C-alpha positions as CSV (number, residue, x, y, z in Angstrom):
1,M,32.6,167.5,154.0
2,W,33.2,170.6,156.1
3,V,35.5,170.2,159.1
4,R,35.3,172.2,162.3
5,P,38.6,171.7,164.2
6,G,38.9,172.4,167.9
7,A,35.2,171.4,168.5
8,V,34.2,171.0,172.1
9,R,31.6,168.4,171.1
10,P,33.1,166.1,168.3
11,G,30.7,164.4,166.0
12,V,29.5,163.9,162.4
13,G,26.1,165.2,161.3
14,G,24.3,168.1,159.7
15,E,24.8,170.1,156.6
16,R,26.6,173.3,155.6
17,S,26.2,174.4,152.0
18,G,25.6,170.8,150.9
19,A,28.6,169.4,152.8
20,L,28.5,167.0,155.7
21,I,29.7,168.7,158.9
22,V,32.4,166.9,160.8
23,R,33.4,168.3,164.2
24,V,36.7,167.2,165.7
25,S,38.5,168.2,168.9
26,A,41.9,168.0,167.2
27,R,43.4,171.4,166.1
28,A,44.3,172.2,162.5
29,V,48.0,171.6,163.0
30,D,50.2,169.2,161.0
31,G,47.1,167.5,159.4
32,K,45.8,166.3,162.8
33,A,42.3,167.7,162.3
34,T,42.1,166.2,158.8
35,E,43.2,162.8,160.0
36,A,40.7,162.9,162.9
37,A,37.9,163.9,160.5
38,L,38.7,161.0,158.2
39,A,38.6,158.6,161.1
40,A,35.3,160.1,162.3
41,V,33.8,159.8,158.9
42,A,34.9,156.1,158.7
43,A,33.3,155.4,162.1
44,A,30.1,157.3,161.1
45,F,29.7,155.2,157.9
46,G,30.8,151.9,159.7
47,V,33.8,151.3,157.5
48,R,37.5,150.9,158.2
49,R,39.6,154.1,158.1
50,R,41.5,152.8,155.1
51,A,38.2,152.9,153.1
52,V,38.1,156.7,153.4
53,T,40.3,158.5,150.9
54,L,40.9,162.3,150.8
55,I,40.5,163.4,147.2
56,A,40.9,167.2,147.6
57,G,41.2,169.9,150.3
58,A,44.0,168.7,152.5
59,A,44.7,172.3,153.8
60,S,41.1,173.5,153.6
61,R,38.0,173.1,155.9
62,T,36.1,171.9,152.9
63,K,37.3,168.5,151.7
64,I,36.2,166.0,149.1
65,L,36.3,162.3,150.1
66,E,35.7,158.9,148.7
67,V,34.2,156.3,151.0
68,D,34.4,152.8,149.7
69,G,31.6,150.5,150.9
70,A,29.5,153.4,152.3
71,D,25.7,153.1,152.4
72,P,24.2,156.0,150.6
73,D,21.3,156.0,153.1
74,A,23.8,156.6,155.9
75,L,24.9,159.8,154.1
76,S,21.3,161.0,153.9
77,R,20.8,160.4,157.6
78,L,24.0,162.2,158.5
79,L,23.2,165.2,156.3
80,A,19.8,165.4,158.0
81,G,21.5,165.8,161.3
82,A,21.7,162.3,162.7
83,D,24.7,163.2,164.8
84,T,27.2,160.5,165.7
85,G,29.8,160.9,168.3
86,S,33.4,161.0,167.0
87,A,35.5,158.0,167.2
88,G,39.2,157.6,166.7
89,P,41.9,160.3,166.9
90,G,40.7,163.6,168.2
91,S,37.8,162.3,170.2
């Protein structure tokens, strides 16, 4: 995923260089944007927050995640730009 911290309009959807775009209102300070992004991804996939694991990229805008129980069709819809409003921290 590619995270855009400090976004005016939080949400999940669209693609940037093959990565899912996640916009969060939280700033990139003390991991707040990362946590908000993980919560937003969980909401977008309809899974609990604990089902989303950060694999790589804790200090980067580009992150690799594992989402347990995610529907692959949901990822296709989100990459195609089916924007979902952000939920959880940072919204």
